[in-house]
C-alpha positions in Angstrom: -42.4 -39.2 -38.0 -46.2 -39.7 -38.5 -47.1 -40.2 -42.1 -49.4 -37.5 -43.5 -52.2 -38.9 -45.7 -53.7 -37.2 -48.7 -56.7 -39.5 -48.7 -59.8 -39.8 -46.7 -59.8 -43.2 -45.1 -62.9 -44.8 -43.6 -62.3 -47.8 -41.3 -65.3 -49.2 -39.6 -64.7 -52.5 -37.9 -68.2 -52.6 -36.4 -71.3 -50.4 -36.2 -74.2 -51.7 -34.2 -77.5 -50.2 -33.1 -78.3 -51.5 -29.6 -81.4 -53.6 -28.8 -84.6 -51.7 -28.1 -87.3 -53.6 -26.2 -88.0 -56.9 -27.9 -86.0 -55.9 -30.9 -82.5 -57.3 -30.8 -79.3 -55.4 -31.6 -78.8 -54.5 -35.3 -75.3 -54.9 -36.8 -75.3 -52.5 -39.8 -71.6 -52.1 -40.8 -68.8 -54.6 -40.4 -65.2 -54.7 -41.6 -65.4 -51.7 -44.0 -62.2 -50.1 -45.1 -62.3 -47.5 -47.9 -59.9 -44.8 -49.1 -61.1 -41.8 -51.1 -59.0 -39.5 -53.3 -59.3 -35.7 -53.1 -61.7 -34.1 -55.6 -63.3 -37.4 -56.6 -67.1 -37.9 -56.7 -67.8 -41.1 -54.9 -71.3 -42.6 -54.8 -72.3 -45.2 -52.2 -75.1 -47.4 -53.5 -76.8 -50.6 -52.5 -80.2 -51.8 -51.3 -82.2 -49.8 -48.8 -81.2 -50.5 -45.2 -77.7 -51.6 -46.0 -76.0 -48.9 -44.0 -75.3 -46.1 -46.5 -76.8 -43.2 -44.5 -75.3 -44.6 -41.3 -71.9 -44.5 -43.0 -72.4 -40.9 -44.1 -73.4 -39.9 -40.6 -70.2 -41.5 -39.2 -68.0 -39.7 -41.7 -69.8 -36.4 -40.9 -69.1 -36.9 -37.2 -72.8 -37.1 -36.3 -72.5 -40.7 -35.1 -69.4 -41.5 -33.0 -70.6 -44.7 -31.5 -68.7 -47.2 -33.6 -65.5 -49.3 -33.6 -63.0 -48.0 -36.1 -61.6 -44.6 -37.2 -62.2 -41.9 -39.8 -58.9 -40.4 -41.0 -59.7 -37.1 -42.8 -56.1 -36.8 -44.1 -54.3 -33.5 -44.3 -56.8 -31.8 -46.6 -60.3 -32.1 -45.1 -60.8 -28.9 -43.0 -64.4 -28.1 -43.9 -67.3 -30.6 -44.2 -70.8 -29.8 -45.4 -73.8 -32.1 -45.3 -76.8 -31.9 -47.7 -79.6 -34.0 -46.3 -82.6 -35.7 -47.9 -84.8 -32.8 -46.8 -83.6 -29.2 -47.6 -83.9 -28.1 -44.0 -84.5 -24.4 -44.8 -85.5 -22.1 -42.0 -89.0 -20.9 -42.9 -88.5 -17.4 -41.4 -85.5 -16.6 -43.6 -85.2 -15.7 -47.2 -83.4 -17.8 -49.8 -80.4 -15.5 -49.5 -80.4 -15.6 -45.7 -80.7 -19.4 -45.6 -77.7 -19.7 -47.9 -75.7 -17.1 -46.0 -76.6 -18.5 -42.6 -73.5 -20.7 -42.4 -71.1 -17.9 -43.3 -70.1 -15.2 -40.8 -70.7 -11.6 -41.5 -67.9 -10.2 -43.7 -66.9 -13.7 -45.0 -65.6 -13.3 -48.5 -67.5 -16.4 -49.6 -70.7 -14.4 -49.4 -69.7 -12.7 -52.6 -70.2 -16.0 -54.4 -73.9 -16.4 -53.4 -75.4 -14.3 -56.2 -73.4 -16.2 -58.9 -74.4 -19.6 -57.5 -78.0 -18.6 -57.2 -78.0 -17.4 -60.8 -76.3 -20.7 -61.8 -79.3 -22.7 -60.4 -81.9 -20.3 -61.9 -83.2 -18.8 -58.7 -82.1 -15.1 -59.0 -85.8 -14.0 -59.0 -86.4 -16.0 -55.8 -83.4 -14.7 -53.8 -85.7 -12.7 -51.4 -88.5 -15.3 -51.3 -89.3 -17.4 -48.3 -89.2 -21.3 -48.5 -93.0 -21.6 -48.4 -93.1 -19.8 -51.8 -90.7 -22.4 -53.3 -91.4 -25.8 -54.8 -89.6 -28.8 -53.3 -87.3 -28.8 -56.4 -86.4 -25.1 -55.8 -85.8 -25.7 -52.1 -83.3 -28.4 -53.0 -81.6 -26.0 -55.4 -81.1 -23.7 -52.4 -79.7 -26.6 -50.4 -77.2 -27.3 -53.2 -76.1 -23.7 -53.2 -75.8 -23.6 -49.4 -73.6 -26.7 -49.6 -71.3 -25.4 -52.3 -71.0 -21.8 -51.1 -69.1 -23.0 -48.1 -66.4 -24.3 -50.4 -66.1 -27.5 -48.4 -63.2 -29.9 -48.8 -65.7 -32.7 -48.3 -69.4 -32.5 -49.3 -71.6 -35.3 -47.9 -75.0 -35.8 -49.7 -77.7 -38.2 -48.5 -80.1 -38.9 -51.3 -80.8 -35.2 -51.9 -83.1 -35.8 -54.9 -85.2 -38.5 -53.5 -89.0 -38.2 -54.0 -88.7 -35.6 -56.8 -90.3 -36.3 -60.2 -88.0 -37.5 -62.8 -87.6 -34.3 -64.9 -86.8 -32.2 -61.8 -84.4 -34.8 -60.4 -82.6 -35.0 -63.8 -82.3 -31.2 -63.9 -80.8 -31.1 -60.4 -78.4 -33.9 -61.2 -77.1 -31.8 -64.1 -76.8 -28.7 -61.9 -74.9 -30.8 -59.4 -72.5 -32.0 -62.1 -72.0 -28.4 -63.3 -71.4 -27.1 -59.7 -69.0 -29.9 -58.9 -66.9 -29.2 -62.0 -66.8 -25.5 -61.0 -65.9 -26.0 -57.4 -64.3 -29.5 -57.6 -64.7 -30.5 -54.0 -64.7 -34.1 -52.9 -68.2 -35.5 -52.8 -69.5 -38.6 -50.9 -73.0 -39.2 -52.2 -75.6 -41.8 -51.1 -78.3 -43.2 -53.5 -80.0 -46.4 -54.2 -80.7 -45.3 -57.8 -78.2 -47.0 -60.1 -78.8 -44.6 -63.0 -78.2 -41.6 -60.7 -75.1 -43.3 -59.4 -73.6 -43.7 -62.9 -74.6 -40.3 -64.1 -72.9 -38.5 -61.2 -69.9 -40.6 -60.0 -66.3 -40.9 -60.9 -66.3 -43.9 -58.6 -69.1 -46.2 -57.3 -68.8 -48.2 -54.1 -71.6 -50.8 -53.8 -72.4 -51.9 -50.3 -74.3 -55.0 -49.2 -74.4 -58.1 -47.1 -76.2 -58.7 -43.8 -74.1 -55.9 -42.4 -72.7 -53.5 -44.9 -69.3 -54.1 -46.3 -67.8 -53.2 -49.6 -68.9 -55.7 -52.3 -67.8 -53.9 -55.5 -65.7 -50.9 -56.4 -66.1 -49.4 -59.9 -64.5 -46.5 -61.8 -67.0 -44.6 -64.0 -65.6 -43.9 -67.5 -68.0 -41.1 -68.6 -67.0 -37.7 -69.8 -68.8 -34.6 -68.6 -70.7 -34.4 -71.9 -71.6 -38.1 -71.8 -73.3 -37.7 -68.5 -75.9 -35.7 -70.3 -76.5 -38.5 -72.8 -79.0 -41.0 -71.5 -77.8 -43.7 -73.9 -74.2 -43.3 -72.8 -75.3 -43.5 -69.1 -77.4 -46.6 -69.9 -74.5 -48.4 -71.5 -72.1 -47.5 -68.7 -74.7 -48.7 -66.2 -75.0 -52.0 -68.0 -71.2 -52.4 -68.0 -71.0 -51.8 -64.2 -74.1 -53.5 -62.9 -75.1 -55.8 -65.8 -78.0 -55.5 -68.1 -81.4 -55.5 -66.4 
């Protein structure tokens, strides 16, 4: 009888982008084998260009040209991807952008109002994206991701390019939403402070072609994640003082 897994297992023996013109082939991931527990918040970090986003695209099923296998286990039925850009449709309101992924009559639509209130956008629910700041648009993208109640939520640097106060506010909102819904999150960032603040587990990638270099459990409580000093001390413990 085939063994049923309760973990997400990522096995990528080789991921290479082919040569283009005078530019040779680019090997981006090699010999990567990672298992992820349900309901964990796993952050992938490492230097720019080390294959983090490529890995996320492979797990999402957006990139199938690789050697290896992605085993979603027996619990991943719905996947949702939150990209670097909010990707809101400009001709649809906030509500309609959130509800777009849910069929008419889907009971999850009843959760939209509560989630919108949770991120402080109740007065913008009928507004169009052009009337929203980038930070507000990214709140909408967060709600759209969580309202689907995914088993696996993939997030590719969703707070990049925001000013520090806005990014910090959205990180706290993400923590609150995750504790409420408790989905499994695979989150990409190159920001070590962000990684420590959000993660229950950090996987650091690196090398000429990405492979796992380090694997850390983050020992912060929910309350400590709001404490910059506690985050700094945990960051120093994991990555070393800088």
